[in-house]
N, C-alpha and C positions, 0 to 999 in steps of 0.2 A: 139174635144177639146172644153172645155168651157172657158169662159172668166176668171173665178176664178181659173182655173187650169193652166193658163199661168205662165211660169217661168220668173219672172221679175228681177232676179238677174243679175247684170252686169258681163259679162264674159271678159271684156277688162282688161288686166293687165296693171299696171302702166308703163310708158315709162322709160326705163333705159337710162339715158343720159351719154355722155362721154365715150362711149364704142367703139370708132373707127368710121372712116368715113363710113364704109359699113352699120352701123346701122341707119344712117340718122340723128342722133342727136349727132354726135361725135365732136371731137376737142373742139369747144367753148361751146358745150352743150346747144345751144339755148340762150346763154347770150350775143351774139354779140362779137365784137372785142374790147378788152381793155376797159378802163373806170372804174369808181367807181363800177358800178353794175356788172362788169365782175369778180370782185375779190371775194375771198371766203367769206369774211365778209363784202362784199360791200353793198351799199345801205345806206339810211339815216334813222334816227329815225322817228317815226310817228310824223307828224305835221311839220317836217322841210321843209322849202320852199326855200332852196338855199340861205339863208342869208336875204331874205326879211322877214319883221316882220310877224311871223306866225299868222294865223287867230285867234287863241285863245288868242293871246296877243293883237291883234288889237281891239277886241270887248270890249265894255264897260262891266264892272263887276257890278253885283247887290250886294250891301253890305248887310250883315246880313243874318240870316237864321232863319226860324220859323219852329220848329219841330211840326209835326202833332200828335206825340205820346201823349197820355193822361198822364200827370204827376201823380206820386203817392206821397201823402203827409203823413208823419209819425206823429203819435200822441203818446205821452208817457203815460204810465199808471198813472203817478202822476198827469197829466193834467185832468184826468177824475174825480178827486175829486171835481172839480168845478160844476159838473152836478149831477142831481138826476133824477131817472126814466130812460127814454130812451134817448140814445145818437145817433144821426144820423149825416150825413154830413152837413145837413142844420143847426142843432143846433151848430155844431163845427164852421161853417162859421159865424154864428151870434155872437159867442163868440170871433171871431177874431183869432182862432187857425189855420184855413186853408184859403188859398187864394180864393178858389172857391168850392162851394158845388158839382160841377160836376167833380171834380178830384177824383181819387181813394184814399181811406183812409186805412192806415194800422196801427194797434195798436202794439206798441213795448214796451219793458220794459224800464222804466226810472222813478224811484220813486215808492213809495208805494201807493197802492190803498186801501182806508179804507171804501169807500161807496159802497153800492150795486147798480150797474147800469146794464142796458140792453144795449148792444152796437150793433148797426147795422152798419157794415162796410164791406169793400171788402176783408180785410185780417187781420190776427193776427199771431203773433209769438207764438210758443208753450209755452214759458215762460210767455208771457203776458196773454195767455188764462188761464193758471194755476192761475195767480194772480187774474184775474177777477172772476173765479169760487171760489177761496179761500175767496174772499170778499162777496160771496153770489150772485154775478151777473151772467149774461149769455151773450154769444156772438152769434149773428146771422149773417151769411154771406149773404149779399144782393148784387144785381147787382148795378153798378154805375148809378146814376141818369143821364138821358140823357136830353140834351137841346131840347126844341121845336123850330121850325123855327122862331116863333114869338120872343122868348127870344134872339135868335142870332141876329136878325135885330135890336132889341132894344139896345143891347150891342154895336153894331157898331155905332149907332147914338150917344151914350154917349161918345165914344172916339172921 
């Protein structure tokens, strides 16, 4: 017999409790005699410490929550009329339309587009894409701009 041919399956069947004294786990079925834990729905909820203030209540709580998910900012087609040529996340940020050039940008329908613009963004709705093409422009899906470690440390200093 080789090591890889060993049968490693467990052959021990589960213990059937409460089946008479001859079975070894009869009568109280391993629960002891009386008390809360001996009852059918006995026991206490998770975290209960017998009336003492539970650990999760005793610990100080940190206020607030900062999500690590990169937010997506929506730009309406009507807002693209302010630009000419190529529109990127950096040009939208300089114009004050988005909070950060490193967030995802999605173009959605909201107003008419009359100028021919080339849009570089992460997403576009079908209707917005049709409006951009109707105005003679084009859409190019690009990856979101990533921060360099130097830019991250400079932002922390500013705060």
